[in-house]
C-alpha positions in Angstrom: 113.9 102.4 81.7 110.9 101.0 79.9 110.2 97.5 79.0 107.7 96.3 76.6 105.8 93.1 77.8 102.5 91.5 77.1 100.1 91.6 79.8 100.5 87.8 80.3 104.1 88.3 80.5 103.7 90.9 83.2 101.5 88.4 85.1 104.0 85.7 84.9 106.6 88.2 86.4 104.2 88.8 89.2 103.6 85.2 89.9 107.4 84.6 89.8 107.9 87.3 92.1 105.4 85.8 94.4 106.9 82.3 94.1 110.3 83.6 95.1 109.0 85.5 98.0 107.0 82.4 99.3 110.1 80.3 98.8 112.0 82.4 100.9 109.3 82.8 103.5 109.4 79.0 103.9 113.3 79.0 104.2 112.9 82.0 106.9 110.6 79.6 109.0 112.8 76.4 108.8 114.2 75.9 112.2 117.5 75.2 110.6 117.9 78.3 108.8 120.7 80.3 110.7 119.8 83.9 112.2 122.4 85.4 109.7 120.6 83.8 106.9 117.3 85.0 108.3 118.6 88.6 108.4 119.4 88.4 104.7 116.0 86.8 104.0 114.0 89.5 105.7 115.6 92.1 103.2 115.1 89.9 100.3 111.6 89.0 101.2 110.7 92.8 101.4 112.5 93.7 98.3 110.5 90.9 96.2 107.4 92.2 97.8 108.1 95.7 96.8 108.8 94.7 93.1 105.5 92.7 93.0 103.6 95.6 94.4 105.3 97.9 91.8 104.6 95.7 89.0 101.1 95.2 90.1 100.7 99.2 90.4 101.8 99.7 87.0 99.6 97.0 85.5 96.5 98.5 87.2 97.5 102.1 85.9 98.0 100.6 82.4 94.8 98.6 82.7 93.0 102.0 83.7 94.5 103.6 80.6 93.4 100.9 78.2 89.9 100.3 79.3 
């Protein structure tokens, strides 16, 4: 699948991924978060990190081609 987004839209997606990941990390660190929830959060945090990293990789690849 290929999405056509502007560079600023891609950057906003990266910021959103970071924000979601940071919110999940904060929840993970909360002493009131159950162990079951922490187990779910670990996978979710990693998934959002991978998505951010892949978007960043593609953006850098795109920038190399256009500069």
